Structures are given as C-alpha cells and as structure tokens.
DOKENU-659461 format. One record per residue (C-alpha): chain; residue in one letter; y, x, z. Coordinates in nm, 4 decimals. Last residue first. Layout:
% residues N
@unit A code A y Y x X z Z $
...
//
This chain:
% residues 403
@unit A code R y -1.5482 x 2.0917 z 0.1679 $
@unit A code A y -1.1448 x 2.0688 z 0.0892 $
@unit A code A y -1.1447 x 1.7160 z 0.1972 $
@unit A code S y -1.2636 x 1.8298 z 0.5611 $
@unit A code R y -0.9730 x 2.0979 z 0.5637 $
@unit A code Q y -0.6962 x 1.9002 z 0.4391 $
@unit A code R y -0.8271 x 1.5900 z 0.6880 $
@unit A code W y -0.8367 x 1.8396 z 0.9854 $
@unit A code R y -0.4957 x 1.9647 z 0.8912 $
@unit A code M y -0.3679 x 1.5912 z 0.8723 $
@unit A code L y -0.4648 x 1.4892 z 1.2089 $
@unit A code P y -0.1567 x 1.7464 z 1.3487 $
@unit A code K y 0.0839 x 1.5456 z 1.0816 $
@unit A code E y -0.0308 x 1.2391 z 1.2324 $
@unit A code I y 0.0062 x 1.2812 z 1.5862 $
@unit A code L y 0.2768 x 1.4096 z 1.7810 $
@unit A code F y 0.5193 x 1.5209 z 1.3937 $
@unit A code W y 0.4173 x 1.1772 z 1.2389 $
@unit A code S y 0.4011 x 0.9294 z 1.5532 $
@unit A code F y 0.6813 x 1.0554 z 1.7062 $
@unit A code C y 0.8858 x 1.0356 z 1.3619 $
@unit A code A y 0.8071 x 0.6396 z 1.3566 $
@unit A code I y 0.8950 x 0.6212 z 1.6577 $
@unit A code A y 1.1686 x 0.7169 z 1.6255 $
@unit A code F y 1.2795 x 0.5848 z 1.2716 $
@unit A code I y 1.1647 x 0.2844 z 1.4414 $
@unit A code I y 1.3956 x 0.2902 z 1.7538 $
@unit A code A y 1.7200 x 0.3546 z 1.5334 $
@unit A code L y 1.6234 x 0.1202 z 1.2989 $
@unit A code R y 1.5868 x -0.1442 z 1.5905 $
@unit A code L y 1.9698 x -0.0306 z 1.7062 $
@unit A code F y 2.1159 x -0.0260 z 1.3613 $
@unit A code E y 2.0131 x -0.3649 z 1.3156 $
@unit A code T y 2.1393 x -0.4862 z 1.6155 $
@unit A code P y 2.4674 x -0.3650 z 1.6080 $
@unit A code W y 2.4713 x -0.5285 z 1.2037 $
@unit A code F y 2.3485 x -0.8618 z 1.3344 $
@unit A code S y 2.5271 x -0.9755 z 1.6465 $
@unit A code W y 2.5076 x -0.8988 z 1.9519 $
@unit A code H y 2.3360 x -1.0438 z 2.2422 $
@unit A code T y 2.0131 x -0.9176 z 2.2363 $
@unit A code G y 1.8376 x -1.2005 z 2.1991 $
@unit A code N y 1.9317 x -1.5981 z 2.2734 $
@unit A code P y 2.2873 x -1.5348 z 2.1945 $
@unit A code G y 2.2400 x -1.3227 z 1.9177 $
@unit A code P y 2.0626 x -1.0814 z 1.7290 $
@unit A code Q y 1.6772 x -1.0468 z 1.7665 $
@unit A code L y 1.5122 x -0.6960 z 1.9192 $
@unit A code A y 1.1470 x -0.8151 z 1.9672 $
@unit A code L y 1.0840 x -0.9666 z 1.6638 $
@unit A code F y 1.1538 x -0.6748 z 1.4138 $
@unit A code V y 1.0588 x -0.4369 z 1.6501 $
@unit A code P y 0.7052 x -0.6346 z 1.5509 $
@unit A code F y 0.8368 x -0.5560 z 1.2305 $
@unit A code H y 0.8618 x -0.2407 z 1.1912 $
@unit A code I y 0.5913 x -0.0369 z 1.3845 $
@unit A code L y 0.3287 x -0.0395 z 1.0900 $
@unit A code Y y 0.5071 x -0.0066 z 0.8163 $
@unit A code I y 0.7428 x 0.2607 z 0.9503 $
@unit A code A y 0.4146 x 0.4493 z 1.1414 $
@unit A code Y y 0.2828 x 0.4106 z 0.7712 $
@unit A code S y 0.6026 x 0.5193 z 0.6033 $
@unit A code L y 0.7152 x 0.8337 z 0.7879 $
@unit A code E y 0.5523 x 1.0415 z 0.4961 $
@unit A code G y 0.7649 x 0.8557 z 0.2066 $
@unit A code L y 1.0758 x 0.9160 z 0.4105 $
@unit A code F y 0.9867 x 1.2596 z 0.4736 $
@unit A code V y 0.9454 x 1.2687 z 0.0445 $
@unit A code L y 1.2445 x 1.0578 z 0.0016 $
@unit A code P y 1.5095 x 1.3058 z 0.2216 $
@unit A code A y 1.2943 x 1.6061 z 0.0398 $
@unit A code L y 1.3873 x 1.5222 z -0.3235 $
@unit A code G y 1.0344 x 1.3547 z -0.4788 $
@unit A code V y 1.1823 x 1.0440 z -0.6441 $
@unit A code L y 1.4662 x 1.2074 z -0.7962 $
@unit A code R y 1.2642 x 1.4821 z -0.9356 $
@unit A code S y 1.0059 x 1.2404 z -1.1165 $
@unit A code G y 1.2888 x 1.0907 z -1.2793 $
@unit A code I y 1.4338 x 1.4214 z -1.3593 $
@unit A code A y 1.1335 x 1.4818 z -1.5599 $
@unit A code D y 0.8913 x 1.7462 z -1.3716 $
@unit A code P y 0.6116 x 1.5474 z -1.2662 $
@unit A code S y 0.5877 x 1.3918 z -1.5991 $
@unit A code T y 0.1981 x 1.3247 z -1.6640 $
@unit A code V y 0.1953 x 1.2078 z -1.2904 $
@unit A code F y 0.4876 x 1.0295 z -1.2226 $
@unit A code F y 0.4840 x 0.8402 z -1.5467 $
@unit A code V y 0.1542 x 0.7016 z -1.4622 $
@unit A code I y 0.2354 x 0.6168 z -1.2103 $
@unit A code I y 0.5350 x 0.4246 z -1.3314 $
@unit A code V y 0.3693 x 0.2727 z -1.5877 $
@unit A code A y 0.0547 x 0.2024 z -1.3161 $
@unit A code S y 0.3294 x -0.0188 z -1.1520 $
@unit A code A y 0.4267 x -0.2103 z -1.4604 $
@unit A code L y 0.1406 x -0.3392 z -1.4874 $
@unit A code T y 0.0819 x -0.4589 z -1.1395 $
@unit A code S y 0.4309 x -0.6028 z -1.2032 $
@unit A code L y 0.2507 x -0.8135 z -1.4643 $
@unit A code P y -0.0517 x -0.9050 z -1.2889 $
@unit A code L y 0.1883 x -1.0198 z -0.9727 $
@unit A code W y 0.4565 x -1.1927 z -1.1595 $
@unit A code W y 0.2573 x -1.3927 z -1.3667 $
@unit A code V y -0.0251 x -1.6531 z -1.1930 $
@unit A code V y 0.0488 x -1.5751 z -0.8321 $
@unit A code L y 0.4335 x -1.5500 z -0.8282 $
@unit A code N y 0.4294 x -1.7998 z -1.1231 $
@unit A code E y 0.2627 x -2.0520 z -0.8777 $
@unit A code Q y 0.5569 x -1.9709 z -0.6726 $
@unit A code W y 0.5783 x -1.9562 z -0.2840 $
@unit A code L y 0.7427 x -1.6338 z -0.3063 $
@unit A code P y 1.0752 x -1.4978 z -0.3764 $
@unit A code A y 1.0449 x -1.3615 z -0.7664 $
@unit A code S y 1.4748 x -1.3468 z -0.8775 $
@unit A code F y 1.5906 x -1.0345 z -0.6669 $
@unit A code L y 1.3793 x -0.7340 z -0.5579 $
@unit A code I y 1.1603 x -0.8984 z -0.9064 $
@unit A code W y 1.4673 x -0.8047 z -1.0789 $
@unit A code I y 1.4000 x -0.4403 z -0.9285 $
@unit A code L y 1.0548 x -0.4858 z -1.0606 $
@unit A code F y 1.1509 x -0.5111 z -1.4471 $
@unit A code A y 1.3893 x -0.2126 z -1.4326 $
@unit A code A y 1.0942 x 0.0201 z -1.3041 $
@unit A code A y 0.8785 x -0.1218 z -1.5733 $
@unit A code G y 1.1471 x -0.0934 z -1.8532 $
@unit A code V y 1.2464 x 0.2980 z -1.7003 $
@unit A code A y 0.8771 x 0.3367 z -1.6579 $
@unit A code A y 0.8273 x 0.2531 z -2.0884 $
@unit A code V y 1.1128 x 0.5091 z -2.1981 $
@unit A code A y 0.9665 x 0.7912 z -1.9712 $
@unit A code V y 0.5622 x 0.7006 z -2.1349 $
@unit A code A y 0.7345 x 0.6918 z -2.4629 $
@unit A code R y 0.8654 x 1.0680 z -2.3612 $
@unit A code T y 0.5804 x 1.1914 z -2.2177 $
@unit A code A y 0.3579 x 1.0424 z -2.5767 $
@unit A code R y 0.6298 x 1.2133 z -2.8202 $
@unit A code P y 0.6572 x 1.5442 z -2.5464 $
@unit A code R y 0.2754 x 1.6203 z -2.6810 $
@unit A code W y 0.0044 x 1.5364 z -2.3281 $
@unit A code G y -0.1513 x 1.7856 z -2.1942 $
@unit A code S y -0.2884 x 1.6336 z -1.8920 $
@unit A code F y -0.3308 x 1.2735 z -1.8094 $
@unit A code R y -0.6781 x 1.1717 z -1.9745 $
@unit A code G y -0.7457 x 1.4721 z -1.7615 $
@unit A code D y -1.1002 x 1.2876 z -1.6393 $
@unit A code A y -0.9825 x 1.2685 z -1.2773 $
@unit A code A y -0.6483 x 1.1398 z -1.4736 $
@unit A code L y -0.8512 x 0.8569 z -1.6236 $
@unit A code L y -1.0757 x 0.7960 z -1.3481 $
@unit A code G y -0.7802 x 0.8063 z -1.1058 $
@unit A code L y -0.5566 x 0.5502 z -1.3504 $
@unit A code L y -0.9105 x 0.3119 z -1.3774 $
@unit A code C y -0.8866 x 0.2979 z -0.9332 $
@unit A code G y -0.5571 x 0.2324 z -0.9941 $
@unit A code V y -0.6098 x -0.0737 z -1.1708 $
@unit A code F y -0.9135 x -0.1800 z -0.9353 $
@unit A code L y -0.6068 x -0.1648 z -0.6947 $
@unit A code A y -0.4058 x -0.4106 z -0.8498 $
@unit A code D y -0.6663 x -0.6162 z -0.8666 $
@unit A code A y -0.8006 x -0.6448 z -0.5372 $
@unit A code R y -0.5693 x -0.9099 z -0.4156 $
@unit A code S y -0.7401 x -1.2560 z -0.4698 $
@unit A code D y -1.0545 x -1.1010 z -0.3506 $
@unit A code F y -0.8627 x -0.9462 z -0.0597 $
@unit A code S y -0.6844 x -1.2083 z 0.0796 $
@unit A code Y y -0.3288 x -1.2528 z 0.1764 $
@unit A code Y y -0.1709 x -1.4501 z -0.1998 $
@unit A code V y -0.4339 x -1.6460 z -0.3198 $
@unit A code R y -0.5199 x -1.8457 z 0.0408 $
@unit A code T y -0.1498 x -1.8753 z 0.1283 $
@unit A code F y -0.0325 x -1.9733 z -0.2291 $
@unit A code V y -0.2828 x -2.2677 z -0.2116 $
@unit A code T y -0.2007 x -2.3600 z 0.1714 $
@unit A code H y 0.1489 x -2.3784 z 0.0420 $
@unit A code D y 0.1030 x -2.5755 z -0.2418 $
@unit A code F y -0.0393 x -2.5730 z -0.5799 $
@unit A code H y -0.2071 x -2.9225 z -0.6963 $
@unit A code P y -0.5415 x -3.0505 z -0.6907 $
@unit A code A y -0.6747 x -2.6806 z -0.6708 $
@unit A code S y -0.8974 x -2.5669 z -0.8525 $
@unit A code Y y -0.5945 x -2.4273 z -1.0889 $
@unit A code T y -0.4744 x -2.1002 z -0.8413 $
@unit A code L y -0.7998 x -2.0657 z -0.7007 $
@unit A code Y y -0.9872 x -1.9955 z -1.0687 $
@unit A code L y -0.6998 x -1.7743 z -1.1316 $
@unit A code R y -0.6518 x -1.5765 z -0.8781 $
@unit A code D y -1.0590 x -1.5744 z -0.8755 $
@unit A code A y -1.0519 x -1.4622 z -1.2079 $
@unit A code V y -0.7872 x -1.2185 z -1.1600 $
@unit A code S y -1.0400 x -1.0161 z -0.8994 $
@unit A code L y -1.3295 x -1.0596 z -1.1325 $
@unit A code V y -1.1887 x -0.9079 z -1.4326 $
@unit A code T y -1.0374 x -0.6005 z -1.2090 $
@unit A code G y -1.3993 x -0.5605 z -1.0233 $
@unit A code A y -1.5453 x -0.5489 z -1.3813 $
@unit A code I y -1.2763 x -0.2941 z -1.5165 $
@unit A code A y -1.3499 x -0.0750 z -1.1792 $
@unit A code F y -1.7172 x -0.1349 z -1.2044 $
@unit A code G y -1.7150 x -0.0657 z -1.5443 $
@unit A code Y y -1.5326 x 0.2614 z -1.4826 $
@unit A code A y -1.7553 x 0.3955 z -1.2750 $
@unit A code L y -2.0716 x 0.3312 z -1.4830 $
@unit A code R y -1.8884 x 0.5242 z -1.7139 $
@unit A code R y -1.8714 x 0.8309 z -1.4974 $
@unit A code K y -2.2246 x 0.8184 z -1.4916 $
@unit A code H y -2.3799 x 1.1129 z -1.3128 $
@unit A code L y -2.6431 x 0.8567 z -1.0965 $
@unit A code A y -2.5246 x 1.0291 z -0.7323 $
@unit A code V y -2.1588 x 1.0162 z -0.8785 $
@unit A code A y -2.1443 x 0.6433 z -1.0523 $
@unit A code T y -2.3653 x 0.5605 z -0.6974 $
@unit A code V y -2.1248 x 0.7550 z -0.4150 $
@unit A code M y -1.8171 x 0.5602 z -0.6737 $
@unit A code L y -1.9252 x 0.2627 z -0.5444 $
@unit A code V y -2.0234 x 0.3155 z -0.2269 $
@unit A code A y -1.6377 x 0.4429 z -0.1511 $
@unit A code W y -1.4734 x 0.1428 z -0.3543 $
@unit A code I y -1.6526 x -0.1069 z -0.1441 $
@unit A code I y -1.5612 x 0.0308 z 0.1719 $
@unit A code Y y -1.1489 x 0.1576 z -0.0054 $
@unit A code F y -1.1468 x -0.2156 z -0.0702 $
@unit A code Q y -1.1755 x -0.3954 z 0.2319 $
@unit A code E y -0.9234 x -0.1335 z 0.3672 $
@unit A code E y -0.6722 x -0.1229 z 0.1238 $
@unit A code V y -0.6717 x -0.5469 z 0.1985 $
@unit A code A y -0.6883 x -0.4992 z 0.5512 $
@unit A code L y -0.3694 x -0.2629 z 0.5685 $
@unit A code S y -0.2184 x -0.5724 z 0.3718 $
@unit A code W y -0.2363 x -0.7887 z 0.6078 $
@unit A code T y -0.1175 x -0.5637 z 0.8781 $
@unit A code Q y 0.2189 x -0.7060 z 0.8447 $
@unit A code A y 0.1238 x -0.9937 z 1.0849 $
@unit A code L y 0.1182 x -0.7630 z 1.3564 $
@unit A code Y y 0.3871 x -0.9248 z 1.6416 $
@unit A code G y 0.2957 x -1.2763 z 1.4632 $
@unit A code F y 0.5556 x -1.5270 z 1.3469 $
@unit A code F y 0.3897 x -1.8302 z 1.3363 $
@unit A code P y 0.0325 x -1.7899 z 1.4097 $
@unit A code A y -0.2902 x -1.6442 z 1.1911 $
@unit A code H y -0.5630 x -1.9309 z 1.1352 $
@unit A code G y -0.4439 x -2.0839 z 0.7764 $
@unit A code L y -0.6668 x -1.9185 z 0.5699 $
@unit A code A y -0.5531 x -1.6306 z 0.4058 $
@unit A code Q y -0.3463 x -1.5468 z 0.7417 $
@unit A code R y -0.6701 x -1.4320 z 0.9706 $
@unit A code Y y -0.8142 x -1.3578 z 0.6252 $
@unit A code D y -0.6726 x -1.0538 z 0.6113 $
@unit A code S y -0.9022 x -0.9047 z 0.9015 $
@unit A code Y y -0.8855 x -0.5511 z 0.9261 $
@unit A code T y -1.0506 x -0.5065 z 1.2430 $
@unit A code M y -0.7755 x -0.3511 z 1.4167 $
@unit A code A y -0.5158 x -0.5759 z 1.2675 $
@unit A code A y -0.7406 x -0.8684 z 1.3566 $
@unit A code L y -0.7314 x -0.7546 z 1.7179 $
@unit A code S y -0.3437 x -0.6868 z 1.7446 $
@unit A code D y -0.2582 x -0.9946 z 1.6277 $
@unit A code G y -0.4639 x -1.2177 z 1.8440 $
@unit A code W y -0.3543 x -1.0159 z 2.1140 $
@unit A code L y 0.0548 x -1.0596 z 2.0102 $
@unit A code R y 0.1240 x -1.4353 z 1.8189 $
@unit A code Q y -0.2264 x -1.5566 z 1.9413 $
@unit A code S y -0.3051 x -1.4278 z 2.3205 $
@unit A code A y 0.0880 x -1.4051 z 2.3387 $
@unit A code D y 0.1828 x -1.7571 z 2.2714 $
@unit A code A y 0.5720 x -1.6729 z 2.4012 $
@unit A code V y 0.6018 x -1.3131 z 2.4052 $
@unit A code H y 0.7627 x -1.2942 z 2.7885 $
@unit A code V y 0.8883 x -0.9245 z 2.8311 $
@unit A code F y 0.8175 x -0.6469 z 3.0798 $
@unit A code S y 0.3925 x -0.6218 z 2.9959 $
@unit A code A y 0.4319 x -0.7446 z 2.7072 $
@unit A code Y y 0.6233 x -0.4521 z 2.5863 $
@unit A code I y 0.4112 x -0.1959 z 2.7097 $
@unit A code A y 0.0817 x -0.3794 z 2.5049 $
@unit A code L y 0.3118 x -0.3446 z 2.2384 $
@unit A code L y 0.3151 x -0.0074 z 2.2699 $
@unit A code A y -0.0018 x 0.0604 z 2.3157 $
@unit A code V y -0.0805 x -0.2118 z 1.9815 $
@unit A code T y 0.1194 x 0.0461 z 1.7769 $
@unit A code L y -0.0117 x 0.3258 z 1.9062 $
@unit A code L y -0.3333 x 0.2088 z 1.8042 $
@unit A code L y -0.2164 x 0.1442 z 1.4835 $
@unit A code P y -0.0720 x 0.5230 z 1.4499 $
@unit A code P y -0.4475 x 0.6679 z 1.5408 $
@unit A code V y -0.6220 x 0.4263 z 1.3038 $
@unit A code L y -0.4972 x 0.5493 z 0.9843 $
@unit A code R y -0.5076 x 0.9098 z 0.9278 $
@unit A code V y -0.8355 x 0.9611 z 1.1428 $
@unit A code I y -1.0415 x 0.6608 z 1.0266 $
@unit A code R y -0.9724 x 0.7338 z 0.6552 $
@unit A code R y -1.1000 x 1.0767 z 0.7008 $
@unit A code S y -1.4532 x 0.9905 z 0.9048 $
@unit A code Y y -1.4531 x 0.7307 z 0.5709 $
@unit A code F y -1.4433 x 0.9834 z 0.3546 $
@unit A code G y -1.6274 x 1.2436 z 0.5305 $
@unit A code T y -1.9335 x 1.0119 z 0.6452 $
@unit A code L y -1.9359 x 0.8397 z 0.2570 $
@unit A code S y -1.9755 x 1.2008 z 0.1499 $
@unit A code V y -1.9181 x 1.2320 z -0.2617 $
@unit A code R y -2.1625 x 1.4463 z -0.4634 $
@unit A code G y -2.2033 x 1.7227 z -0.7396 $
@unit A code N y -1.9436 x 1.8842 z -0.4973 $
@unit A code R y -1.6534 x 2.0344 z -0.7263 $
@unit A code Q y -1.6958 x 1.6666 z -0.9508 $
@unit A code G y -1.7627 x 1.4631 z -0.6893 $
@unit A code E y -1.4790 x 1.5400 z -0.4569 $
@unit A code G y -1.2887 x 1.5221 z -0.7909 $
@unit A code A y -1.3182 x 1.1524 z -0.8329 $
@unit A code L y -1.3200 x 1.0225 z -0.4809 $
@unit A code M y -0.9593 x 1.2472 z -0.4265 $
@unit A code A y -0.8644 x 1.1023 z -0.7703 $
@unit A code T y -1.0533 x 0.7979 z -0.6966 $
@unit A code I y -0.8571 x 0.7144 z -0.3679 $
@unit A code L y -0.5273 x 0.8650 z -0.4668 $
@unit A code F y -0.5352 x 0.5811 z -0.7823 $
@unit A code G y -0.6393 x 0.3196 z -0.5916 $
@unit A code S y -0.3696 x 0.3814 z -0.3190 $
@unit A code L y -0.1076 x 0.3714 z -0.6075 $
@unit A code V y -0.2269 x 0.0630 z -0.7313 $
@unit A code F y -0.2092 x -0.0796 z -0.3716 $
@unit A code F y 0.1436 x 0.0570 z -0.2499 $
@unit A code V y 0.3033 x -0.0275 z -0.6135 $
@unit A code Q y 0.2089 x -0.3866 z -0.5517 $
@unit A code L y 0.2947 x -0.3752 z -0.2343 $
@unit A code P y 0.6429 x -0.3229 z -0.2764 $
@unit A code V y 0.6630 x -0.6315 z -0.5030 $
@unit A code W y 0.6403 x -0.8403 z -0.2490 $
@unit A code A y 1.0193 x -0.7706 z -0.1195 $
@unit A code G y 1.0767 x -1.0166 z -0.3652 $
@unit A code P y 1.3423 x -1.2653 z -0.1684 $
@unit A code L y 1.5562 x -0.8842 z -0.1359 $
@unit A code T y 1.7987 x -1.0121 z 0.1273 $
@unit A code H y 1.7315 x -1.3655 z 0.2780 $
@unit A code F y 1.3824 x -1.2803 z 0.5802 $
@unit A code D y 1.6264 x -1.1513 z 0.8229 $
@unit A code S y 1.5041 x -0.7685 z 0.9135 $
@unit A code H y 1.2072 x -0.8447 z 0.6873 $
@unit A code Y y 1.3417 x -0.7966 z 0.4057 $
@unit A code V y 1.5346 x -0.4781 z 0.4277 $
@unit A code V y 1.2182 x -0.3168 z 0.5563 $
@unit A code V y 1.0199 x -0.4462 z 0.2954 $
@unit A code P y 1.2903 x -0.3245 z 0.0628 $
@unit A code I y 1.3251 x -0.0222 z 0.2036 $
@unit A code M y 0.9943 x 0.0871 z 0.2337 $
@unit A code C y 0.9130 x 0.0991 z -0.1665 $
@unit A code L y 1.1851 x 0.3572 z -0.2239 $
@unit A code A y 1.0542 x 0.5587 z 0.0750 $
@unit A code R y 0.6846 x 0.5001 z -0.1026 $
@unit A code V y 0.7974 x 0.6459 z -0.3683 $
@unit A code G y 0.9058 x 0.9377 z -0.2407 $
@unit A code T y 0.5024 x 1.0363 z -0.1769 $
@unit A code L y 0.4261 x 1.0143 z -0.5501 $
@unit A code P y 0.7165 x 1.1499 z -0.6334 $
@unit A code P y 0.6201 x 1.4645 z -0.3611 $
@unit A code R y 0.3052 x 1.5816 z -0.5838 $
@unit A code N y 0.1518 x 1.8075 z -0.3531 $
@unit A code G y -0.1959 x 1.8725 z -0.5223 $
@unit A code L y -0.4502 x 1.6140 z -0.6683 $
@unit A code R y -0.6910 x 1.7286 z -0.8585 $
@unit A code F y -0.6968 x 1.7449 z -1.2527 $
@unit A code T y -0.9590 x 1.8266 z -1.5518 $
@unit A code P y -0.8415 x 1.8988 z -1.8667 $
@unit A code P y -1.0307 x 1.7756 z -2.1516 $
@unit A code R y -1.3555 x 1.9016 z -2.2904 $
@unit A code D y -1.4772 x 1.9770 z -2.6786 $
@unit A code P y -1.2355 x 2.2562 z -2.6656 $
@unit A code S y -1.2299 x 2.3746 z -2.3813 $
@unit A code A y -0.9416 x 2.3192 z -2.1654 $
@unit A code E y -0.8866 x 2.3565 z -1.7157 $
@unit A code T y -0.6007 x 2.2489 z -1.5436 $
@unit A code A y -0.5062 x 2.2851 z -1.1700 $
@unit A code A y -0.3222 x 2.0643 z -0.9174 $
@unit A code V y -0.3767 x 2.2329 z -0.5658 $
@unit A code A y -0.5873 x 2.0852 z -0.3463 $
@unit A code G y -0.5313 x 1.7765 z -0.1518 $
@unit A code D y -0.1946 x 1.6107 z -0.0168 $
@unit A code V y -0.0500 x 1.2583 z -0.1040 $
@unit A code R y 0.1332 x 1.2384 z 0.2343 $
@unit A code G y 0.1415 x 0.9152 z 0.4194 $
@unit A code H y 0.0914 x 0.4827 z 0.3570 $
@unit A code E y -0.2753 x 0.5788 z 0.2299 $
@unit A code A y -0.2316 x 0.2715 z 0.0672 $
@unit A code A y -0.0364 x 0.1927 z 0.2371 $
@unit A code A y -0.0478 x 0.1306 z 0.3060 $
@unit A code I y 0.2633 x 0.0917 z 0.1236 $
@unit A code E y -0.0772 x 0.2367 z 0.1352 $
@unit A code T y 0.0026 x 0.0022 z 0.1538 $
@unit A code E y 0.1276 x -0.1393 z 0.0927 $
@unit A code G y 0.0451 x -0.3193 z -0.0285 $
@unit A code G y 0.3820 x -0.3536 z 0.1066 $
@unit A code T y 0.3428 x -0.5059 z 0.2227 $
@unit A code S y 0.1876 x -1.5943 z 0.7011 $
@unit A code Q y -0.0193 x -2.0884 z 0.8920 $
@unit A code A y 0.3373 x -2.1753 z 0.9879 $
@unit A code T y 0.4080 x -1.8069 z 0.8166 $
@unit A code S y 0.2312 x -1.4718 z 0.9216 $
@unit A code M y 0.4126 x -1.1919 z 0.7624 $
@unit A code G y 0.3628 x -0.8936 z 0.5453 $
@unit A code V y 0.5359 x -0.9081 z 0.2698 $
@unit A code G y 0.6948 x -1.1983 z 0.3380 $
@unit A code G y 0.5688 x -1.5678 z 0.3686 $
@unit A code D y 0.8022 x -1.7119 z 0.5849 $
@unit A code E y 0.9264 x -2.0237 z 0.8088 $
@unit A code M y 1.2153 x -2.0267 z 1.0117 $
//
C-alpha cells in the first residue's frame, strides 16, 4: 500500500511531532510559573509544570497511531504534527527566553546537551531493538528499510524522504518530523543567543517573523513553480524542514509573547474570546482529521497554514486559561501520563506495526487481536523507556535548566 502518512515513507515516505516530537515530545518542565507586574512592565512568564501542554500530546499521538495501524482511518492524521511543531517552537522559545532573562545569556552548550540527553537515548533504544529484531527475523531490503532508516533517524535527515530517496515502508520513516524539529533547534538556538547577547528582544521577533514568511514563501514557490502538482512535489514540500518550519516559527512568536508577559493578566472578556476561538480551532482540526487526506495541493497551500493558526489558538488558550474546563480536561492525569510517553510511542509504534502485520503473511490473526498485541508491546516499551531512561535523565535536565 502506498502511504504518505504522518511519518511514513512511500514509494519514494507527526506528528510534528514532534515534539509530536515532538517537540520535545515529553513532559513540560522548568521553573514554577511566576508573574511580576509594574505599571510600565508587563508580567513576566516562566514555564512550569503545565498539564494541558503535556496532555495535548496524547490527544495528538492517538490519531497518528490510529492512522498508521491501517492507513485508512483518520486520513487527516497529519494535522497533529502541526500542533507538535507549534508547541515545540513555543516551549523551546519560552525556555530559552526565560534563561536569557534569568542569566542575561543563553548557553548553547547547555541547550544542546539537554536536547541530546532528552532525545537521543530513546532513539538509540529503538535502533537497538530493531537490531535485535533483525537478528531473528528476515527483513526485506534491510540495508535501506532498517539500517538506512536508522542512520537517517540518528542523523536527523528528513531530506532523504523529501528528495525521494527513502525506501517503501522504512522502519523509522516517521522520524522525518523529528529531523525537522532538530534542524530548527540548531538554527533557532543560535538566533536566540544572538538576540539575547545584543539585548534586542525585537531582533528575536524579527527572526521569528522572517522565518515564518520565508518558509511559507518557499512552500508556495515549490508548489507553484512545478509544471504540475504531483507526488514528487508533495513529497518535497511535505517532508522537508525549509517548507515546514513556519509552524515552528509561529510557536516561537507565541513563546516570545509569553516570555514578555503578553499572555498574563488578561481580562475575563479576552479569555472568554480565546476560549470560543479555541473551540472553533479544535473543531476545525477534528474536521481535518476526517476530511483532509494527504497528497492534495489544498493541503500544502491552505490546510497547513490554517491548521498552524488553529494550533496556535489552542496553545494560547491553554496558557491563558490554565484553570478553564478545557484545560482541566486535557490536563487529566491519564492524558498527561500518555503525553509523557508520547515521544517513545512515536519512535516505536511504526516499527512495531510493520513487524506485526495481521493476516496469513503476518501474525495469522485478524486485525483486532493483532492490534491489541501491537499496542501492548508499544505501551510496554514506552513505559520501559520513560521510567528507566527518560525520567531519570529528566532530573539532570531540570537541574541544568535551573542554572
């Protein structure tokens, strides 16, 4: 079956992501939230443990897993990656801006070391498990589908898919979205260091706006400069950093606004307006899940930017209304826990789905027994990764971020 799914390689091929990374694709951590206000200075903002921003990862991860289970259900499951991308830009920028405010500088070494410790160990675990699997089971075209994919995943090479060099049904094809985020982290951290070092916050805003505009212009140029829109054009636009970075830069704008206190102390009328807008944005994203499949020109021209804006509205709602009923629902403990597992789930779910296929050529079981087995294995590995690898390392990240 040919697929261009959320994180899938097709005969050439999200979630974002993300962070769904995703993004960081993990727990939102940092210093406790705090505000200071003066007549001529807006309240300051610092990230704390914000359950809705972790729980929303679970809500984004579920459609990705559902779609990859059969490549039919929820054909618009690419949209959670937009949420992951915007959320990743927001979180990273808020943390970098907070560090700049506290210390007067941003440490590139500290930032990159925290990224490596957060993202690389679960990825290495996934590659190691694939190596064990391949030692017992024959994998067709393993040099490309398994080892080529593993190398691309570990070097964050999304252009392998974007330029049509990835194999059909590669075991780590979904990691293209992680590559988009990692390339963004490298670029944006340097830009933030520059803005903080020059004490020019407006420069950071300029970088974020310019990044958004350039990425959108690049996507439209790639789309309309081609003689006709086809599979090759879509693949180049959909899977590459340069044409997908606008969602991350929109998240950067939100992070800068939050760090400058623009999301604190809102009047009730304003928070109610954002809540109404967030309901509409959520309805729009749900509509996309069911009605906006891949490989369409409308997707890259309209649905990507509109879903980015909808994602931004929802994140603003979670930040400005942490005690609203919507925030409390998304911040429920089961969703938060699943959100904490989301990075490992994103890494492991696709190879497990490929390794365990229903039917006579796979498990010899029907779809649902096979699916329950798949999900049990995915959940078990994700829990192992979270409790024995990610969570212990997070303590180091928290100590490092606090300095």
